[in-house]
C-alpha positions as CSV (number, residue, x, y, z in Angstrom):
1,M,-250.8,64.4,-57.4
2,T,-251.3,66.0,-60.8
3,A,-254.6,67.1,-62.3
4,D,-255.1,63.7,-64.0
5,G,-254.5,61.8,-60.8
6,A,-250.9,60.7,-61.5
7,A,-248.3,60.9,-58.9
8,G,-246.3,64.1,-59.2
9,A,-242.8,65.0,-58.1
10,A,-242.3,65.7,-54.4
11,G,-242.0,69.4,-53.6
12,T,-241.1,71.6,-50.7
13,R,-243.0,74.7,-49.7
14,V,-241.0,77.4,-47.9
15,V,-242.8,80.0,-46.0
16,L,-240.7,83.0,-45.0
17,R,-241.9,85.2,-42.1
18,P,-240.4,88.7,-42.3
19,L,-239.1,90.1,-39.1
20,A,-238.1,93.7,-38.5
21,T,-234.6,94.4,-37.1
22,P,-234.8,94.7,-33.3
23,L,-231.8,97.0,-33.1
24,P,-233.8,100.3,-33.0
25,L,-235.8,99.2,-30.0
26,G,-232.6,98.0,-28.2
27,F,-230.7,101.2,-29.0
28,L,-233.5,103.5,-27.8
29,A,-233.7,101.4,-24.6
30,L,-230.0,101.8,-24.2
31,A,-230.3,105.6,-24.6
32,L,-232.8,105.7,-21.8
33,A,-230.6,103.9,-19.2
34,T,-227.3,105.5,-20.1
35,T,-228.7,109.0,-20.1
36,M,-230.2,108.6,-16.6
37,F,-227.0,107.1,-15.1
38,S,-224.9,109.8,-16.8
39,A,-227.2,112.5,-15.3
40,V,-226.4,111.1,-11.8
41,Q,-222.7,110.6,-12.5
42,L,-222.3,114.2,-13.8
43,G,-224.2,115.7,-11.0
44,W,-227.0,117.0,-13.2
45,I,-229.5,115.5,-10.8
46,D,-229.0,114.6,-7.1
47,A,-227.4,111.3,-6.1
48,D,-230.6,110.1,-4.5
49,Q,-232.2,110.3,-7.9
50,G,-230.2,107.2,-8.7
51,R,-233.2,105.2,-7.8
52,V,-235.0,106.7,-10.8
53,A,-232.1,105.6,-13.0
54,S,-232.5,102.1,-11.5
55,Y,-236.2,102.0,-12.2
56,T,-235.5,103.1,-15.8
57,A,-233.0,100.3,-16.3
58,L,-235.1,97.6,-14.6
59,F,-238.5,98.5,-16.0
60,A,-237.8,100.0,-19.4
61,T,-234.3,99.1,-20.7
62,V,-234.1,95.5,-19.4
63,P,-237.4,94.2,-20.8
64,L,-237.1,96.1,-24.1
65,Q,-233.6,94.8,-24.7
66,L,-234.5,91.3,-23.6
67,L,-237.3,91.5,-26.2
68,A,-234.9,92.8,-28.8
69,S,-232.5,89.9,-28.0
70,V,-235.3,87.3,-28.5
71,F,-236.3,88.7,-31.8
72,G,-232.6,88.9,-32.8
73,F,-232.4,85.1,-32.4
74,L,-235.7,84.6,-34.2
75,S,-234.5,86.7,-37.1
76,R,-231.1,84.8,-37.0
77,D,-229.2,88.0,-36.3
78,P,-226.5,86.9,-33.9
79,V,-225.1,90.5,-33.4
80,A,-228.5,91.9,-32.3
81,A,-229.3,88.8,-30.2
82,T,-225.9,88.6,-28.4
83,G,-225.4,92.3,-28.0
84,M,-228.9,93.0,-26.6
85,G,-228.8,90.0,-24.3
86,I,-225.5,91.2,-22.7
87,L,-226.9,94.7,-22.4
88,S,-230.1,93.5,-20.8
89,G,-228.4,91.4,-18.2
90,T,-225.8,94.0,-17.4
91,W,-228.4,96.8,-16.9
92,A,-230.4,94.5,-14.7
93,I,-227.5,94.0,-12.3
94,A,-226.5,97.7,-12.4
95,G,-230.1,98.7,-11.7
96,L,-230.5,96.4,-8.8
97,T,-227.1,97.3,-7.3
98,T,-227.8,101.0,-7.5
99,L,-231.2,100.6,-6.1
100,T,-230.1,98.6,-3.0
101,N,-226.8,100.6,-2.3
102,P,-226.7,103.9,-0.5
103,P,-227.1,106.9,-2.9
104,G,-223.8,107.7,-4.6
105,A,-222.0,104.6,-3.2
106,A,-219.6,102.7,-5.4
107,S,-219.6,98.9,-5.6
108,Q,-216.4,96.9,-6.3
109,G,-218.4,93.8,-7.2
110,L,-220.4,95.8,-9.7
111,G,-217.1,97.2,-11.1
112,V,-215.8,93.8,-11.9
113,L,-219.0,92.8,-13.6
114,L,-219.1,95.9,-15.7
115,I,-215.5,95.5,-16.9
116,V,-216.2,91.9,-17.9
117,A,-219.5,92.9,-19.6
118,G,-217.8,95.7,-21.4
119,A,-215.2,93.3,-22.8
120,A,-218.0,90.9,-23.8
121,M,-219.7,93.7,-25.8
122,F,-216.7,93.9,-28.1
123,V,-217.6,90.5,-29.5
124,P,-220.8,91.5,-31.3
125,A,-219.2,94.9,-32.1
126,V,-216.3,93.3,-34.0
127,V,-218.7,91.0,-35.9
128,A,-221.0,93.9,-36.8
129,L,-218.0,95.8,-38.3
130,S,-218.2,93.5,-41.4
131,S,-221.7,94.8,-42.3
132,K,-222.8,97.9,-40.4
133,I,-220.3,100.3,-38.9
134,V,-222.7,102.6,-36.9
135,P,-224.4,99.7,-35.0
136,A,-221.0,98.3,-34.4
137,A,-219.8,101.6,-33.0
138,V,-222.9,101.7,-30.7
139,M,-222.0,98.3,-29.2
140,G,-218.3,99.1,-29.0
141,L,-219.1,102.4,-27.2
142,A,-221.5,100.6,-24.9
143,G,-218.6,98.2,-24.0
144,T,-216.4,101.2,-23.3
145,R,-219.0,102.8,-21.2
146,F,-219.3,99.7,-19.0
147,I,-215.5,99.4,-18.7
148,V,-215.0,103.1,-17.7
149,T,-217.9,102.9,-15.2
150,G,-216.4,99.7,-13.8
151,V,-213.1,101.4,-13.2
152,Y,-214.9,104.1,-11.3
153,E,-216.8,101.6,-9.2
154,L,-213.4,99.9,-8.3
155,T,-211.5,103.2,-7.6
156,S,-214.3,105.6,-6.5
157,S,-212.3,108.2,-8.5
158,S,-214.3,111.4,-9.3
159,A,-212.3,111.8,-12.6
160,W,-213.4,108.3,-13.7
161,K,-216.9,109.0,-12.6
162,A,-217.1,112.2,-14.8
163,T,-215.5,110.3,-17.7
164,A,-218.1,107.5,-17.4
165,G,-220.8,110.1,-17.4
166,W,-219.6,111.8,-20.6
167,V,-219.0,108.5,-22.4
168,G,-222.6,107.7,-21.4
169,V,-223.8,110.9,-23.0
170,A,-221.9,110.2,-26.2
171,L,-223.4,106.7,-26.2
172,A,-226.9,108.0,-25.9
173,A,-226.4,110.4,-28.8
174,L,-224.9,107.7,-31.0
175,A,-227.6,105.2,-30.0
176,L,-230.4,107.7,-30.9
177,Y,-228.8,108.4,-34.3
178,A,-228.5,104.7,-35.1
179,A,-232.1,104.0,-34.0
180,L,-233.3,106.9,-36.2
181,A,-231.3,105.8,-39.2
182,L,-232.5,102.2,-38.9
183,E,-236.1,103.3,-38.5
184,L,-236.0,105.6,-41.5
185,E,-234.3,102.9,-43.6
186,G,-237.0,100.4,-42.6
187,G,-239.9,102.8,-43.2
188,Q,-238.6,104.3,-46.5
189,E,-236.8,101.2,-47.8
190,K,-233.7,103.2,-48.6
191,T,-230.8,104.7,-46.8
192,V,-231.6,108.1,-45.5
193,L,-229.0,108.5,-42.8
194,P,-225.7,106.6,-43.4
195,L,-225.1,103.5,-41.3
196,G,-221.8,102.6,-42.8
197,R,-223.2,99.5,-44.5
198,R,-220.6,97.4,-46.4
199,G,-220.2,93.9,-47.6
200,P,-223.3,91.7,-46.8
201,G,-225.0,94.7,-45.1
202,R,-224.8,96.8,-48.3
203,S,-225.8,93.8,-50.5
204,A,-228.9,93.1,-48.3
205,M,-230.0,96.7,-48.6
206,A,-229.6,96.6,-52.3
207,G,-231.8,93.4,-52.5
208,E,-228.8,91.3,-53.5
209,G,-229.3,88.4,-51.1
210,P,-226.6,85.7,-51.0
211,L,-229.1,82.9,-51.6
212,A,-230.2,81.5,-54.9
213,P,-233.9,80.3,-55.0
214,E,-232.8,76.7,-55.0
215,E,-230.8,77.3,-51.8
216,L,-233.8,78.6,-49.8
217,V,-235.0,75.0,-49.1
218,E,-231.9,74.3,-47.0
219,E,-231.7,77.8,-45.5
220,A,-235.1,78.2,-43.9
221,G,-234.8,76.9,-40.4
222,V,-232.5,73.9,-40.7
223,R,-228.7,74.0,-40.4
224,P,-226.2,71.1,-40.5
225,Q,-225.0,72.0,-37.0
226,L,-225.7,74.6,-34.3
């Protein structure tokens, strides 16, 4: 209705709820688990301390990455949602298996799972390459870490065990860098540490969104197909 009581044109109100990227939380949780398991694999701590690595995965990494996955879906970020979901589930199985097996024992069943999960991680990694290279590298290296660890679980080879440990250390360092870069970017609203943004990732950071105002009505929550 207009001010004089006449019928006005129908309108649509669009309310946008800003959500922060869940990737820093997921990457920091990843650093926790991979560092603890690497410490066991490299002999920095005793094999019986694998239970601490299991607790870290089950009670820190898994819930934090599951939360990151949920908020990835809410923010319509399929890379974060899919990547964090795979990581969360994989660390849950790895933590439970390590906790219930004898200290230092390998598990062929876990090895198969890790190889498949590692391959699955390359799906969000490849998609992320189109916008942010560093987060894509984190997910790709996480996939590599799972595959190498899976080969060790299948072969019980000390060489593969050490390789898995060092890949895990590299993954922790890269995940910490990516988390710090994303947090600084969010807090200061500018790029402080390079993330390798390109294409739509660079445009979004520059405030050059792909949607014109008249397209927002169709974009906020309703898609023609799932």
